[in-house]
Every structure is written in C-alpha cells, then in structure tokens.
N, C-alpha and C positions, 0 to 999 in steps of 0.2 A: 807350431810356431814357424812362420815363413822366414825367408831370407831377409826381408826388410826389417822384421821385428828383431831378428838375431843381430843384424848390423847395428840397429839402434841400441840394443842392449850392450854390445861390445863397446860402442862409442861412449855410452854413458859410464860404463865401468872404467874405461881408460881415462875419461875426464875426471872421474872421482879420484883415481890413483894419482894422476898428474896435477890434480887440483886446478883444472881448467874450468872456467865457468861453462855451465851446460849450454847456454845460448850460443856459445862459440863452437863447441865440439859437436853439437847436434844441429847446427844451422837453424836456430829458432829465433824468433823475434823477442826482444826484451821490451816490455810495455810497462811504463811507469804512469800511474794515474795519481794526480795530485788533486785530492778532493773531487769536486765535480766541475773544475775549471780548467784543467790542463791534462793533456795526454802526450807523453813522449814515446815515440816508437823507434827503437833501434833495430838495425838489420832489416830494413825494408827494401823493396825492389821497385818502388814507384807508386804514383798516385793514379787510381783508375777514375775516380769521381771526386769532384770538389764543389760544394755549395755551402750556403750559410746553415743548412740543416743536416748535411751528411757529408762525410769524407770516407772514401773507400781506399784502402792502402794494400798493395800486394806485398805479401810476406812469403818466405820460402814454402810454407805449408798451405797457402791459400790466400785468403783476404781477411783483413780486419776492417770492420765498419764502425765508425764513430758517428752517433746521431745526437743531435741537440739543437740549440738555437745560437745564432750569432757566432758560428764557428769560423775561426780564422787560422790560416796556416802561418804560424809565427816564425818558424825556422824550417828551411828545407836544405838538408845537407845530403851528400851521397849515401850515407849510412844511417842518418837520424833525421827525424822530423818532429816538430812540436805543433800541436793543435790546441788552441785556446777558445773558450766560449763557455756556454752553459751545456755541459755534457749530460745527456740523459741516458745513453746506453752505449755499450761497447760489446761488439759481437764478433764471432769468428765464423768464416764460411769455408 
C-alpha cells in the first residue's frame, strides 16, 4: 500500500468517525443523475468542452464526460453545474 492509498484510507476513516460526507473529506465530485434528462455535478473545477452532444467537466480526480443529444448547461455555479437534455452516457476519465 502506497502513501496515497494510506492517506485516502485515513481520510475515509476520519470522515466516517466525524460523520463528514465522503465527497467533502476525499475531495470527490458528487454526481446526481435524474433519469436520463438531468445531471448535477458538485465539486467541479470547470468545463473543458461544451456542445449539444458532449460536455466534459474537470473534477478533482480527472474528467467526467456526459454524452447525449440537445445538451444544455442549465446552471453554472462555482461549485455546482446542471446539464439537461437527452443523456445517453456518463463516463469518467
């Protein structure tokens, strides 16, 4: 087990003990998928690509790609964004 894995394990244990949500303690994105029509991404770092067919969003651990049709950025806040349309796939890079 490397230092990075050990740090994650300690953070996760402390989050459990202190009852802190994992996405905050581990600096992870929180992704909420509502059917196939809406995606809410919290704890993002910005948008890399935006089109009607694809949205790529930077998150602490890499990128999240949302693919579909008629995609629209509904809300863009410093720590949260909302994508609406016909969502066909959600992937992590």
